[in-house]
C-alpha positions as CSV (number, residue, x, y, z in Angstrom):
1,M,168.8,157.1,131.1
2,F,168.6,156.9,127.4
3,R,165.4,158.3,125.8
4,F,163.4,157.2,122.8
5,A,159.9,157.7,121.4
6,T,158.0,154.5,120.5
7,P,155.6,154.3,117.5
8,R,152.7,155.0,119.9
9,D,154.3,158.2,121.0
10,A,154.8,159.8,117.6
11,E,154.0,159.3,113.9
12,A,157.5,157.8,113.5
13,P,159.8,156.5,116.3
14,Q,162.7,158.6,117.3
15,I,166.0,158.1,119.1
16,F,167.6,160.8,121.1
17,V,171.3,161.5,120.4
18,G,172.2,163.8,123.2
19,D,169.3,166.3,123.2
20,D,168.4,165.9,119.6
21,A,165.7,163.5,118.3
22,W,166.4,161.6,115.1
23,P,163.8,159.7,113.2
24,V,164.1,155.9,112.9
25,R,162.7,153.8,110.1
26,L,161.9,150.3,111.5
27,V,162.4,147.4,109.1
28,H,161.0,144.0,110.1
29,H,162.9,141.3,108.2
30,A,162.0,137.6,108.1
31,R,165.7,136.5,108.0
32,S,167.0,138.9,110.6
33,R,168.2,137.2,113.8
34,R,169.5,140.3,115.5
35,Y,169.2,144.1,115.5
36,R,171.1,146.1,112.9
37,L,171.3,149.9,113.0
38,V,172.4,151.9,110.0
39,F,172.6,155.7,109.6
40,D,171.6,157.2,106.2
41,A,173.5,160.5,106.3
42,A,171.9,161.8,103.1
43,R,168.4,161.3,104.4
44,A,169.4,162.2,108.0
45,E,167.6,159.0,109.1
46,L,168.4,156.0,111.2
47,R,167.3,152.6,109.9
48,L,166.8,149.8,112.4
49,T,166.3,146.3,111.2
50,L,164.9,143.7,113.6
51,P,163.4,140.2,113.4
52,R,159.9,139.9,111.9
53,R,158.3,139.3,115.3
54,G,160.7,141.4,117.2
55,S,159.6,144.0,119.7
56,A,159.9,147.6,118.4
57,T,160.2,148.9,121.9
58,K,163.1,146.6,122.8
59,A,164.8,147.3,119.5
60,L,164.6,151.0,120.1
61,R,165.9,150.7,123.6
62,W,168.9,148.7,122.3
63,A,169.5,151.3,119.6
64,S,169.3,154.2,122.0
65,E,172.1,152.6,124.1
66,Q,174.5,152.9,121.2
67,Q,175.3,156.5,122.0
68,D,179.0,156.6,121.1
69,W,178.3,155.2,117.7
70,L,175.3,157.4,117.2
71,V,177.2,160.6,118.1
72,E,179.9,159.7,115.5
73,Q,177.4,158.9,112.8
74,V,175.0,161.9,113.1
75,G,178.1,164.2,112.8
76,K,178.1,163.1,109.2
77,A,174.6,164.2,108.6
78,V,173.5,166.5,105.8
79,I,170.7,168.8,107.1
80,P,167.5,168.0,105.2
81,V,165.6,170.7,103.3
82,D,161.8,170.3,103.0
83,I,160.6,171.8,99.7
84,G,157.5,174.0,99.9
85,P,156.5,177.7,99.5
86,G,159.5,180.0,100.1
87,A,162.1,177.2,100.1
88,R,165.2,177.2,97.9
89,V,166.3,174.4,95.6
90,P,169.2,174.4,93.1
91,L,168.6,174.0,89.4
92,F,171.6,173.8,87.1
93,G,173.7,174.6,90.1
94,I,172.0,177.9,90.9
95,D,169.7,178.3,94.0
96,R,166.1,179.2,93.0
97,Q,163.5,180.3,95.4
98,I,160.0,178.8,95.2
99,H,157.3,181.4,94.9
100,W,153.8,180.1,95.4
101,D,150.6,182.0,95.0
102,A,147.3,180.1,95.0
103,A,146.0,182.5,92.4
104,M,148.7,181.6,89.9
105,P,148.4,178.6,87.5
106,R,149.3,175.2,88.9
107,A,151.9,174.6,86.2
108,V,155.5,175.1,87.4
109,R,157.6,177.6,85.5
110,L,161.1,179.1,85.8
111,D,161.3,182.9,85.9
112,G,165.0,183.8,86.3
113,E,166.0,182.7,89.7
114,I,162.4,182.1,90.8
115,I,160.3,178.9,90.4
116,R,156.7,180.0,90.3
117,L,153.5,178.0,90.7
118,G,150.0,178.1,92.1
119,G,147.5,175.4,93.2
120,P,147.1,173.9,96.6
121,A,149.9,174.8,99.0
122,D,150.2,171.2,100.4
123,G,151.1,169.9,96.9
124,V,153.9,172.4,96.1
125,G,156.8,170.0,96.9
126,R,155.5,167.1,94.9
127,R,154.7,169.3,91.9
128,V,158.1,170.9,91.9
129,E,159.6,167.4,92.1
130,R,157.6,166.2,89.1
131,W,158.7,169.3,87.2
132,L,162.4,168.8,88.1
133,K,162.2,165.1,87.0
134,A,160.6,166.2,83.6
135,Q,163.3,168.8,83.1
136,A,166.0,166.2,83.9
137,L,164.6,163.6,81.5
138,D,164.1,166.0,78.6
139,L,167.6,167.6,79.0
140,M,169.7,164.4,79.6
141,A,167.8,162.5,76.9
142,E,168.6,165.2,74.4
143,E,172.3,165.5,75.5
144,S,172.7,161.7,75.4
145,R,171.4,161.4,71.8
146,V,173.5,164.3,70.6
147,L,176.7,162.8,72.1
148,A,175.8,159.3,70.9
149,A,175.2,160.6,67.3
150,R,178.6,162.4,67.5
151,A,180.3,159.2,68.4
152,G,178.3,157.1,65.9
153,L,176.6,155.1,68.7
154,A,173.0,153.8,69.0
155,V,171.1,154.7,72.2
156,G,168.2,152.6,73.6
157,R,165.7,153.8,76.1
158,I,166.6,156.7,78.3
159,G,165.1,157.2,81.8
160,V,165.6,158.8,85.1
161,G,165.3,157.5,88.7
162,D,166.5,158.4,92.2
163,P,169.2,155.9,93.0
164,R,171.3,156.4,96.2
165,S,174.6,154.8,95.0
166,R,175.1,155.9,91.4
167,W,174.5,158.9,89.1
168,G,174.0,157.0,85.9
169,S,174.0,153.5,84.4
170,C,174.3,151.9,80.9
171,T,173.0,148.4,80.0
172,A,174.4,146.0,77.4
173,A,171.3,146.7,75.4
174,G,172.2,150.4,75.2
175,D,169.6,151.7,77.7
176,L,170.8,154.7,79.8
177,R,169.4,155.8,83.1
178,Y,170.3,158.8,85.2
179,S,169.6,160.2,88.6
180,W,167.1,163.0,88.1
181,R,168.9,165.0,90.8
182,L,171.7,165.7,88.4
183,V,169.5,168.5,87.1
184,M,170.2,170.3,90.4
185,A,174.0,170.1,89.8
186,P,176.0,172.6,87.7
187,D,175.7,172.0,84.0
188,H,179.3,170.8,83.5
189,V,178.8,168.1,86.2
190,R,175.6,166.8,84.5
191,R,177.2,166.9,81.1
192,A,180.2,165.0,82.3
193,T,178.0,162.2,83.7
194,V,176.1,162.0,80.4
195,A,179.4,161.7,78.5
196,H,180.5,159.0,81.0
197,E,177.4,156.9,80.3
198,V,177.3,157.5,76.6
199,A,181.0,156.3,76.4
200,H,179.8,153.0,78.0
201,L,177.8,152.4,74.9
202,R,181.1,151.5,73.2
203,H,183.2,150.5,76.2
204,M,181.6,148.7,79.1
205,D,184.8,148.9,81.2
206,H,186.8,151.8,82.5
207,G,189.9,151.3,80.5
208,R,192.0,153.9,78.7
209,A,189.9,153.8,75.6
210,F,186.8,154.5,77.7
211,H,188.3,157.5,79.4
212,A,189.7,158.9,76.2
213,L,186.2,158.8,74.7
214,V,184.7,160.5,77.7
215,D,187.3,163.3,77.4
216,E,186.4,163.5,73.7
217,L,182.7,163.8,74.3
218,H,182.8,166.1,77.3
219,D,183.3,169.8,76.6
220,G,184.9,170.5,80.0
221,D,187.1,169.2,82.8
222,V,185.9,165.6,83.5
223,A,188.1,165.3,86.7
224,A,186.6,168.6,88.1
225,A,183.1,167.3,87.5
226,R,183.7,164.0,89.2
227,A,185.4,165.8,92.1
228,W,182.3,168.0,92.5
229,L,180.1,164.9,92.7
230,R,182.3,163.3,95.3
231,R,182.4,166.5,97.4
232,E,178.8,167.9,96.9
233,G,176.8,165.0,95.4
234,R,175.5,163.7,98.7
235,G,173.9,167.1,99.4
236,L,171.6,166.7,96.4
237,H,169.7,164.0,98.3
238,R,168.9,166.3,101.2
239,Y,166.0,167.9,99.4
240,R,162.7,166.3,100.4
241,F,159.6,167.0,98.3
242,G,156.9,165.6,100.5
């Protein structure tokens, strides 16, 4: 018999794959006519879409019966890391340990390979996340402007977000936007991504002239940086900050 936990049994429903319980995010969709099950490997989460008035219990029972598919999918999972006191999180490609002490100032600061902060323990993850986002924005905004000035290009607004499918983007108006999680990657990976987006200020395609400009702007091996993102990038999304 397949097992699952309904929303009444737990804070979030779960499906058992073998002996392991996996969280399920239920999505009621007005246009849905059938069940649809998707596995988000980066978040280690199942997403189950069902009709707006569909029964969650019946949907979970159906999903739990898809054991062959589930076993195959969870094998692709990246183990999530919950960020809090004592946890480790990469910054510039180097693992840093979070040292929390309630007696210390709330403000986050980097001390070698230690990230130090005080304040309430239950807000550590969120404060570290805000600090990382600020670090990412300041750093990539400065790098973008320096490279754009070198190439004689004008930059619009620069921002950061947390997209799942891309590391950066450039609009026709010259606005640049990056995944803040790039600040966790090695420096050469982040800089290559910045060079890529800045080059789009001149070339909105991926032709030879575009790649030549990326190579000119980046101070390292562009191919190696892109290979790192293909190989390791998904793992940057496994860090959960509460």
